[in-house]
Backbone bond lengths (Angstrom), bond angles and torsions (degrees), N, CA, C in turn:
res aa  C-N    CA-C-N  psi(-1)  N-CA   C-N-CA  omega(-1)  CA-C   N-CA-C  phi
1 X - - - 1.473 - - 1.533 109.29 -
2 X 1.322 117.08 131.95 1.458 120.71 -179.54 1.512 110.92 -74.48
3 X 1.326 115.47 145.77 1.458 121.05 -178.20 1.521 110.19 -104.36
4 X 1.315 116.73 134.48 1.452 120.40 176.90 1.528 109.88 -74.22
5 X 1.313 116.95 147.67 1.452 122.02 176.15 1.527 108.45 -82.20
6 X 1.314 116.55 89.58 1.450 122.19 177.88 1.522 108.42 -130.49
7 X 1.328 116.76 148.02 1.451 120.48 -178.39 1.522 108.03 -89.62
8 X 1.313 115.43 90.41 1.460 121.29 179.07 1.515 108.68 -108.81
9 X 1.327 115.60 174.79 1.461 119.37 -179.25 1.526 111.25 -56.57
10 X 1.331 115.75 -39.13 1.454 118.75 -176.79 1.522 113.24 -74.82
11 X 1.341 117.42 -14.27 1.455 120.06 -177.08 1.523 113.27 -112.37
12 X 1.334 119.19 0.61 1.456 119.72 -176.33 1.520 112.13 -60.25
13 X 1.340 116.64 -32.95 1.451 120.04 -179.48 1.523 111.77 -66.46
14 X 1.340 116.54 -15.97 1.457 121.34 -177.95 1.528 112.30 -91.62
15 X 1.316 116.52 -0.20 1.463 121.58 -178.36 1.518 109.61 -113.35
16 X 1.333 116.24 139.35 1.463 119.12 -178.21 1.519 110.45 -152.59
17 X 1.327 114.85 168.74 1.457 120.40 173.71 1.526 108.64 -72.09
18 X 1.318 116.63 161.87 1.454 120.57 -179.30 1.528 110.54 -70.44
19 X 1.309 116.13 136.05 1.457 121.76 175.77 1.529 109.15 -87.61
20 X 1.318 116.67 172.47 1.466 120.01 178.04 1.525 110.40 -63.80
21 X 1.354 116.39 -34.84 1.462 119.64 177.70 1.527 110.80 -66.52
22 X 1.336 116.55 -40.18 1.471 120.52 176.15 1.522 109.93 -59.05
23 X 1.320 115.74 -47.33 1.467 121.02 -176.22 1.525 111.69 -62.66
24 X 1.329 116.78 -37.05 1.469 119.76 178.76 1.523 110.88 -59.12
25 X 1.326 116.67 -38.72 1.468 120.86 -179.96 1.522 110.85 -76.89
26 X 1.334 116.76 -44.48 1.461 121.67 -178.94 1.525 111.12 -57.24
27 X 1.322 117.24 -41.79 1.462 121.20 -176.34 1.526 113.14 -68.99
28 X 1.331 117.14 -16.25 1.468 119.99 -176.36 1.522 114.00 -96.07
29 X 1.339 118.60 -5.75 1.464 118.60 -177.34 1.525 110.18 -69.17
30 X 1.316 115.42 153.31 1.469 121.24 -173.52 1.522 112.61 -59.17
31 X 1.327 117.25 -36.92 1.459 120.24 -174.82 1.522 112.32 -65.38
32 X 1.342 117.66 -20.34 1.457 121.07 -178.43 1.525 113.39 -104.30
33 X 1.317 117.31 -0.73 1.465 119.65 -178.92 1.525 110.14 -65.14
34 X 1.299 115.62 138.88 1.463 120.18 179.02 1.515 114.18 90.57
35 X 1.328 117.84 -9.79 1.462 120.41 178.23 1.524 109.81 -83.39
36 X 1.320 116.12 139.25 1.465 118.26 177.13 1.532 109.56 -76.64
37 X 1.326 118.25 163.59 1.471 121.35 -175.62 1.521 114.29 -55.43
38 X 1.326 117.81 -37.63 1.461 120.42 -179.13 1.533 110.58 -65.15
39 X 1.323 116.35 -45.88 1.467 120.64 178.12 1.528 111.11 -59.56
40 X 1.317 115.31 -45.39 1.449 120.07 -178.06 1.525 111.74 -64.03
41 X 1.329 116.12 -43.20 1.469 119.99 179.31 1.525 111.28 -59.86
42 X 1.317 116.91 -41.39 1.467 120.89 179.63 1.531 110.52 -66.89
43 X 1.311 114.86 -39.03 1.462 119.93 -175.43 1.526 112.23 -67.21
44 X 1.317 116.90 -38.55 1.470 119.69 -175.01 1.526 112.47 -99.96
45 X 1.328 116.76 9.04 1.475 120.04 -177.27 1.530 113.78 -52.50
46 X 1.337 120.46 -44.86 1.472 119.83 -177.98 1.531 114.17 -89.23
47 X 1.317 117.68 5.78 1.464 120.70 -175.42 1.527 111.08 -66.15
48 X 1.324 115.69 143.99 1.464 122.03 174.26 1.527 108.00 -131.51
49 X 1.315 116.09 159.00 1.461 121.74 179.45 1.517 109.67 -112.37
50 X 1.334 116.06 137.50 1.459 122.65 178.20 1.529 108.92 -114.33
51 X 1.304 116.55 129.16 1.454 121.31 173.25 1.523 107.29 -95.52
52 X 1.341 116.33 120.10 1.460 121.31 -168.45 1.524 112.31 -121.45
53 X 1.313 114.87 156.37 1.463 122.13 179.38 1.519 110.53 -105.01
54 X 1.311 116.46 164.88 1.467 121.88 177.33 1.528 109.23 -56.66
55 X 1.333 116.04 130.99 1.461 121.24 179.70 1.508 114.33 96.54
56 X 1.330 118.14 -14.63 1.464 119.49 175.95 1.526 109.63 -65.32
57 X 1.315 116.27 141.70 1.461 121.69 -179.33 1.528 109.25 -105.59
58 X 1.318 116.11 121.81 1.461 121.13 179.08 1.524 109.55 -73.01
59 X 1.326 116.52 -46.12 1.466 122.17 171.72 1.520 108.00 -157.00
60 X 1.332 115.68 158.16 1.453 121.16 -179.02 1.530 111.48 -109.21
61 X 1.293 115.11 151.75 1.460 122.35 172.98 1.529 108.57 -55.14
62 X 1.339 116.14 123.38 1.456 120.72 179.97 1.507 114.80 98.78
63 X 1.352 117.79 -14.62 1.465 120.58 176.41 1.527 110.18 -67.62
64 X 1.345 118.93 147.73 1.469 120.48 173.79 1.529 109.56 -60.85
65 X 1.317 116.67 134.35 1.467 121.04 -178.70 1.527 109.35 -81.02
66 X 1.320 115.90 105.32 1.462 121.90 -174.78 1.527 113.28 -109.13
67 X 1.331 117.50 -10.73 1.465 120.02 -174.83 1.521 109.71 -159.53
68 X 1.334 115.57 165.87 1.456 119.36 167.59 1.515 108.13 -122.25
69 X 1.328 116.37 168.19 1.452 120.72 -164.87 1.528 112.04 -135.65
70 X 1.336 114.12 152.76 1.455 121.76 176.02 1.523 107.16 -129.14
71 X 1.314 116.41 127.63 1.451 120.94 -179.29 1.532 109.09 -91.33
72 X 1.326 117.01 114.52 1.465 120.42 -178.10 1.527 111.79 -101.00
73 X 1.328 116.95 -9.16 1.455 120.31 173.83 1.530 109.08 -165.93
74 X 1.331 116.78 144.81 1.456 120.39 176.81 1.516 113.60 94.30
75 X 1.351 113.97 -162.89 1.466 121.79 -176.89 1.518 109.88 -136.66
76 X 1.331 116.04 140.14 1.469 122.12 178.00 1.524 108.26 -133.42
77 X 1.330 116.54 130.17 1.467 119.15 178.40 1.524 109.98 -98.02
78 X 1.313 115.13 144.55 1.457 122.69 175.99 1.521 106.94 -112.38
79 X 1.326 116.85 124.71 1.461 118.99 -177.97 1.526 111.00 -145.46
80 X 1.326 114.47 159.60 1.456 122.17 173.96 1.523 109.17 -117.90
81 X 1.311 115.26 148.86 1.463 120.24 174.10 1.524 107.26 -94.00
82 X 1.323 116.37 122.31 1.459 121.57 -177.17 1.529 111.09 -76.77
83 X 1.329 115.52 171.81 1.465 120.88 179.17 1.524 110.81 -58.86
84 X 1.321 116.38 -33.98 1.469 120.45 -179.18 1.524 112.45 -79.57
85 X 1.339 116.14 -3.44 1.460 119.86 179.07 1.518 114.36 92.29
86 X 1.331 117.10 2.17 1.458 120.66 179.25 1.527 110.71 -80.78
87 X 1.325 115.66 158.42 1.455 121.91 178.85 1.522 109.07 -98.69
88 X 1.330 117.01 118.01 1.462 121.49 179.20 1.523 108.70 -105.94
89 X 1.332 116.69 112.78 1.462 121.26 -178.95 1.531 109.36 -75.40
90 X 1.317 115.83 124.52 1.465 121.70 179.82 1.521 110.62 -91.84
91 X 1.326 115.53 -44.71 1.462 120.00 -176.26 1.515 109.03 -161.49
92 X 1.327 116.24 157.67 1.459 121.78 171.62 1.522 106.98 -122.34
93 X 1.333 116.40 117.83 1.459 121.48 -177.83 1.517 110.93 -86.53
94 X 1.323 115.61 143.29 1.456 122.43 -179.67 1.528 110.01 -119.73
95 X 1.299 115.96 175.48 1.458 122.98 179.04 1.528 110.83 -50.17
96 X 1.333 116.46 128.09 1.456 121.37 179.50 1.511 114.66 95.13
97 X 1.330 117.79 -5.40 1.470 121.30 178.35 1.526 110.87 -87.41
98 X 1.318 116.04 145.77 1.466 121.31 170.95 1.525 107.17 -112.47
99 X 1.326 115.88 153.26 1.460 118.41 -178.98 1.522 111.67 -151.39
100 X 1.327 115.10 155.02 1.471 125.47 179.64 1.524 112.99 71.25
101 X 1.337 117.80 20.18 1.469 119.49 179.24 1.525 111.89 -62.37
102 X 1.352 115.42 -52.40 1.460 119.55 -172.65 1.527 112.27 -62.91
103 X 1.326 116.60 -49.57 1.462 119.43 -175.90 1.522 112.08 -67.35
104 X 1.327 117.19 -28.37 1.463 120.08 -177.62 1.525 112.26 -64.98
105 X 1.331 117.22 -23.30 1.463 119.96 -176.62 1.523 113.09 -102.44
106 X 1.326 116.68 6.38 1.460 119.98 179.46 1.522 112.60 -98.66
107 X 1.345 115.87 -18.69 1.456 119.60 -175.42 1.516 112.16 83.40
108 X 1.334 117.29 5.54 1.452 121.56 -179.77 1.526 110.53 -88.24
109 X 1.319 116.20 -177.57 1.467 121.38 178.08 1.522 109.84 -89.81
110 X 1.325 115.30 156.02 1.464 119.39 174.46 1.529 108.54 -63.88
111 X 1.329 118.46 129.92 1.460 120.93 -176.69 1.524 113.96 -82.21
112 X 1.325 117.17 -4.34 1.461 121.27 -178.18 1.521 109.05 -151.97
113 X 1.318 116.02 173.76 1.459 122.47 179.12 1.522 109.76 -104.98
114 X 1.336 116.63 137.38 1.466 122.15 176.38 1.524 108.35 -111.37
115 X 1.315 116.23 119.09 1.465 121.53 -175.96 1.528 110.90 -127.70
116 X 1.308 116.26 138.20 1.460 122.33 -179.78 1.532 109.78 -73.39
117 X 1.344 116.39 131.36 1.466 119.97 179.96 1.527 112.25 -115.84
118 X 1.321 117.24 1.31 1.456 122.80 170.19 1.521 105.53 -152.74
119 X 1.316 118.15 167.94 1.464 118.00 174.88 1.516 108.10 -55.42
120 X 1.323 116.76 133.48 1.458 120.10 -172.23 1.523 111.92 -142.94
121 X 1.309 114.40 159.86 1.462 121.80 174.00 1.524 106.90 -127.16
122 X 1.324 116.03 120.33 1.459 122.16 -173.03 1.526 110.14 -122.67
123 X 1.320 116.16 129.37 1.469 121.99 176.23 1.526 108.51 -91.99
124 X 1.321 115.89 131.36 1.469 121.90 -179.49 1.523 109.22 -112.77
125 X 1.340 116.35 128.67 1.465 121.95 178.05 1.527 107.99 -122.11
126 X 1.334 118.68 119.88 1.468 121.39 -177.97 1.525 111.81 -61.82
127 X 1.322 116.66 133.82 1.465 121.39 -178.69 1.525 111.67 -65.30
128 X 1.324 117.18 -39.52 1.465 120.20 -177.80 1.527 111.05 -59.66
129 X 1.328 116.24 -40.13 1.469 120.29 179.10 1.525 110.51 -63.99
130 X 1.347 116.82 -43.10 1.458 120.13 -178.74 1.524 110.68 -65.43
131 X 1.331 116.99 -39.79 1.468 120.69 178.30 1.531 110.18 -60.97
132 X 1.316 116.50 -41.94 1.468 120.25 178.41 1.530 110.71 -63.75
133 X 1.332 116.34 -38.77 1.461 120.02 177.43 1.524 111.16 -65.74
134 X 1.328 116.42 -37.81 1.465 120.53 179.28 1.521 110.59 -63.58
135 X 1.317 116.41 -38.63 1.466 119.57 179.40 1.534 110.75 -61.44
136 X 1.320 115.69 -34.11 1.464 119.80 179.96 1.524 112.11 -86.94
137 X 1.361 115.73 -29.22 1.466 120.45 -176.67 1.524 109.01 -133.52
138 X 1.321 119.20 85.58 1.472 122.14 -176.65 1.529 113.81 -58.54
139 X 1.338 117.52 -19.38 1.459 120.11 179.48 1.531 111.97 -58.59
140 X 1.309 115.91 -29.49 1.464 120.04 179.62 1.526 110.10 -63.26
141 X 1.328 115.76 -40.75 1.469 119.94 -179.93 1.526 110.82 -61.99
142 X 1.336 116.72 -40.44 1.466 120.26 179.37 1.524 110.82 -62.40
143 X 1.332 116.59 -39.92 1.465 120.40 178.77 1.521 111.04 -64.80
144 X 1.320 116.57 -38.58 1.462 120.31 -178.89 1.520 111.74 -71.20
145 X 1.313 116.38 -35.38 1.463 119.88 175.54 1.525 109.91 -62.56
146 X 1.343 115.52 -42.41 1.461 119.75 178.21 1.520 110.84 -62.13
147 X 1.332 116.39 -40.43 1.461 120.93 -179.97 1.525 111.00 -63.42
148 X 1.332 116.82 -43.76 1.461 121.09 179.58 1.523 110.68 -61.92
149 X 1.339 116.02 -40.08 1.458 120.81 178.72 1.526 110.63 -63.69
150 X 1.333 116.52 -42.56 1.463 120.49 179.07 1.524 111.11 -63.66
151 X 1.332 115.92 -39.74 1.460 120.12 -179.41 1.530 110.32 -65.77
152 X 1.331 117.48 -41.82 1.455 121.22 177.55 1.521 110.55 -61.61
153 X 1.335 115.96 -42.52 1.468 120.45 178.16 1.519 110.57 -60.89
154 X 1.341 116.15 -40.02 1.466 121.21 179.18 1.528 110.60 -63.64
155 X 1.332 117.10 -41.94 1.462 121.04 179.71 1.530 111.15 -64.36
156 X 1.323 116.44 -40.27 1.469 120.75 177.93 1.529 109.62 -62.33
157 X 1.332 116.18 -42.37 1.462 120.09 178.24 1.525 111.08 -61.79
158 X 1.335 115.82 -39.63 1.462 119.97 178.92 1.525 111.51 -61.64
159 X 1.337 116.38 -43.75 1.463 120.58 179.41 1.528 110.16 -62.50
160 X 1.333 117.09 -44.85 1.457 120.98 178.95 1.523 110.76 -61.49
161 X 1.325 115.10 -40.67 1.458 120.34 -178.49 1.524 111.58 -66.21
162 X 1.324 116.11 -41.72 1.457 119.92 179.67 1.525 111.42 -61.76
163 X 1.327 116.15 -35.57 1.459 120.03 -179.59 1.526 111.52 -74.47
164 X 1.327 116.57 -33.13 1.461 120.92 -175.24 1.523 113.37 -84.76
165 X 1.322 118.13 -29.98 1.458 121.43 -174.08 1.530 112.53 -93.56
166 X 1.314 115.26 149.86 1.462 120.62 170.32 1.528 108.58 -77.89
167 X 1.325 116.11 167.64 1.460 119.61 177.00 1.509 111.90 -60.63
168 X 1.324 116.94 -37.98 1.469 121.32 179.42 1.526 110.11 -63.19
169 X 1.327 116.79 -41.77 1.458 120.23 179.39 1.528 111.64 -64.90
170 X 1.323 117.13 -40.21 1.461 120.25 178.93 1.520 110.70 -61.85
171 X 1.329 115.96 -43.09 1.464 119.97 179.44 1.526 110.12 -66.27
172 X 1.322 116.59 -41.55 1.465 120.53 179.17 1.524 111.13 -60.63
173 X 1.326 116.35 -45.57 1.464 119.67 -179.87 1.526 111.45 -64.76
174 X 1.331 116.54 -38.60 1.466 120.25 178.36 1.527 110.35 -61.38
175 X 1.318 117.09 -44.71 1.467 120.63 179.78 1.526 111.22 -64.03
176 X 1.324 116.56 -41.70 1.468 120.21 178.57 1.520 110.93 -61.34
177 X 1.343 116.98 -38.10 1.475 121.01 -178.73 1.525 112.21 -63.74
178 X 1.331 117.14 -20.88 1.460 121.32 -179.54 1.531 112.84 -87.69
179 X 1.322 116.15 -9.33 1.467 120.51 -178.77 1.524 110.49 -85.37
180 X 1.305 116.49 134.62 1.466 120.68 177.99 1.523 111.15 -80.31
181 X 1.324 117.40 -31.33 1.461 121.24 -179.68 1.525 110.73 -87.12
182 X 1.327 115.84 165.65 1.464 121.53 178.46 1.521 111.60 -95.67
183 X 1.337 116.17 -28.87 1.454 120.49 -176.36 1.524 110.39 -138.88
184 X 1.320 114.60 171.84 1.449 119.97 176.16 1.518 112.97 86.03
185 X 1.326 114.26 -159.65 1.456 121.46 -178.25 1.517 110.20 -91.08
186 X 1.335 116.12 152.31 1.468 119.87 -177.47 1.532 109.66 -146.90
187 X 1.317 115.79 135.44 1.465 122.41 173.12 1.522 107.89 -112.48
188 X 1.312 117.30 123.54 1.469 120.75 -178.18 1.526 110.60 -130.65
189 X 1.316 114.86 157.48 1.462 121.68 172.79 1.518 107.57 -108.37
190 X 1.308 116.99 130.87 1.466 119.81 177.48 1.521 108.67 -61.92
191 X 1.330 118.59 129.52 1.472 120.79 -172.18 1.521 114.83 -73.64
192 X 1.333 117.24 -20.41 1.459 121.08 178.47 1.522 108.50 -154.48
193 X 1.328 117.08 175.13 1.466 120.05 -170.05 1.533 112.16 -67.01
194 X 1.334 114.67 160.50 1.456 121.20 -172.56 1.528 113.12 -69.15
195 X 1.323 117.22 -28.48 1.471 119.73 176.63 1.525 110.01 -63.49
196 X 1.340 116.62 -42.47 1.458 120.86 178.68 1.524 110.89 -69.08
197 X 1.327 117.13 -38.60 1.469 119.88 177.14 1.528 109.77 -59.28
198 X 1.322 116.08 -44.23 1.465 119.96 178.49 1.522 110.98 -60.74
199 X 1.341 116.59 -44.64 1.458 120.29 178.55 1.516 111.98 -62.66
200 X 1.322 116.21 -40.17 1.465 121.16 179.29 1.531 111.11 -63.26
201 X 1.323 116.52 -35.45 1.461 120.78 -176.73 1.525 113.16 -91.54
202 X 1.333 116.93 -1.51 1.453 120.63 176.96 1.507 113.90 74.54
203 X 1.344 117.01 30.63 1.458 120.94 177.59 1.527 109.18 -129.78
204 X 1.325 117.05 167.27 1.455 121.19 178.67 1.529 110.06 -82.70
205 X 1.330 118.10 153.94 1.472 120.24 179.43 1.516 113.38 -54.34
206 X 1.344 117.35 -38.81 1.460 119.60 179.71 1.529 111.57 -68.20
207 X 1.357 115.93 -29.98 1.471 119.80 176.36 1.524 110.47 -70.69
208 X 1.330 116.34 -33.30 1.468 120.32 176.62 1.528 109.64 -64.38
209 X 1.321 116.89 -43.96 1.467 120.61 179.11 1.525 110.82 -61.14
210 X 1.344 116.32 -41.14 1.462 119.50 179.15 1.531 110.76 -66.73
211 X 1.328 116.68 -37.31 1.465 120.48 178.94 1.532 110.53 -64.59
212 X 1.326 116.97 -43.03 1.461 120.54 177.05 1.529 110.40 -59.60
213 X 1.331 116.54 -41.04 1.460 121.05 -179.89 1.531 110.70 -63.75
214 X 1.333 117.04 -42.30 1.469 120.68 -179.90 1.520 111.47 -66.83
215 X 1.347 116.76 -33.84 1.454 120.22 -177.70 1.524 112.99 -72.66
216 X 1.329 117.05 -10.96 1.467 119.19 175.18 1.524 110.93 -60.27
217 X 1.338 115.60 -31.28 1.468 119.98 -177.62 1.522 112.79 -69.63
218 X 1.349 117.33 -15.23 1.472 120.42 177.10 1.528 110.84 -113.43
219 X 1.327 116.28 24.42 1.459 119.87 171.33 1.503 116.28 89.20
220 X 1.336 118.22 22.29 1.464 121.20 178.77 1.532 108.93 -107.02
221 X 1.320 115.49 122.75 1.456 120.62 178.93 1.530 109.18 -117.16
222 X 1.329 115.86 125.20 1.462 121.47 -180.00 1.516 108.29 -106.54
223 X 1.324 115.36 120.16 1.463 121.59 179.86 1.523 107.91 -121.82
224 X 1.327 115.58 91.28 1.475 121.91 -175.80 1.526 108.48 58.55
225 X 1.339 117.99 -115.18 1.468 120.88 -177.97 1.527 112.71 -95.13
226 X 1.318 117.11 7.22 1.468 121.31 179.99 1.520 110.34 -114.18
227 X 1.327 115.43 142.89 1.461 121.04 -177.49 1.531 109.30 -129.66
228 X 1.319 115.63 133.16 1.462 121.70 174.70 1.523 108.01 -109.35
229 X 1.325 116.38 121.98 1.466 122.44 179.44 1.521 107.64 -107.76
230 X 1.323 116.48 118.47 1.454 120.54 -176.11 1.520 113.80 -71.45
231 X 1.329 117.50 -35.04 1.471 121.73 -177.00 1.528 108.71 -148.52
232 X 1.324 116.42 104.21 1.468 121.55 -176.77 1.525 111.10 -61.20
233 X 1.332 116.71 -44.46 1.468 120.68 -176.85 1.530 110.48 -62.27
234 X 1.307 116.36 -40.04 1.466 120.58 179.19 1.525 110.87 -64.44
235 X 1.317 116.30 -41.26 1.462 120.21 179.56 1.527 110.38 -68.04
236 X 1.330 117.40 -37.33 1.466 120.98 178.11 1.528 110.46 -64.51
237 X 1.331 116.54 -42.42 1.463 120.41 178.43 1.530 110.52 -60.20
238 X 1.332 115.83 -39.20 1.457 120.47 177.84 1.526 111.10 -63.17
239 X 1.334 116.11 -42.98 1.465 120.87 -178.95 1.522 111.96 -65.77
240 X 1.327 116.98 -35.37 1.459 121.33 -174.49 1.528 113.44 -88.61
241 X 1.342 117.86 -12.32 1.458 120.38 -177.00 1.517 112.19 -74.55
242 X 1.343 116.15 168.06 1.461 119.37 176.77 1.528 109.15 -79.35
243 X 1.321 116.73 172.68 1.467 120.90 -174.38 1.536 111.89 -59.43
244 X 1.320 115.91 -44.43 1.459 119.40 -178.35 1.515 112.10 -63.75
245 X 1.338 115.82 -43.20 1.461 120.59 179.90 1.524 110.84 -65.63
246 X 1.323 116.38 -34.96 1.462 120.29 179.10 1.520 110.74 -65.46
247 X 1.337 117.02 -46.23 1.467 120.12 178.96 1.525 110.65 -61.63
248 X 1.327 116.24 -41.58 1.469 120.40 -179.65 1.528 110.95 -65.29
249 X 1.334 116.10 -41.10 1.465 120.78 179.56 1.513 111.13 -62.37
250 X 1.339 117.24 -41.30 1.457 120.83 179.82 1.528 111.27 -68.24
251 X 1.335 116.41 -35.78 1.475 119.61 178.20 1.522 111.08 -67.09
252 X 1.353 115.98 -43.39 1.459 120.70 -178.77 1.511 112.01 -64.71
253 X 1.354 116.64 -29.56 1.458 120.66 -176.12 1.527 112.22 -77.00
254 X 1.333 117.52 -14.86 1.448 120.26 -176.94 1.539 111.33 -73.50
């Protein structure tokens, strides 16, 4: 059973003030870019951080939008429940992402559910406080408008990318994004289950399995939730190539 993110007696130990590490991430999000230190300090004054477990729900589809959030560690999936009752994954947020900014200031309900898919630390900022700050400092509103525009541009790019890339390329790019190095060999742990990875990449779970199998020919070994990448640069080239070049590269690697 999923747990709601509420500050109850049993969860108080999971809530804390922001640490210096939290603040370093919070200050870098797009919505706060361009704000001077005084503005930023006022804006995040009531913010608190929640340490959450897998399955915790940050907010549910249909809940009143009372706050927006910044992910300082872990992964959170955003999904909607369709008319047929299926779960449609919209996005998976990673460290440094902010979410629910726009809806939090409209007074509307959250249009989707945000659920933790790995141990995570989430900063919560009350919407009412931010609105009051905007009334005193309109510059904040301009920064948030810019952030919303950037996010929309990112979503458009994602749609274009999904149409242009093969399933193998999408999986290759996802694996590369998890590598800290630019070149050489890399050992990574998949951050969440393979069904969610498939949903995030817009492919079926069986297509993900086939993509992993094809990537063996270019030095990718999948061992349950762990992946060994023999050559990061080679995998990146595969992800960035056109469809024809990708098929040729996979054939040559056999």
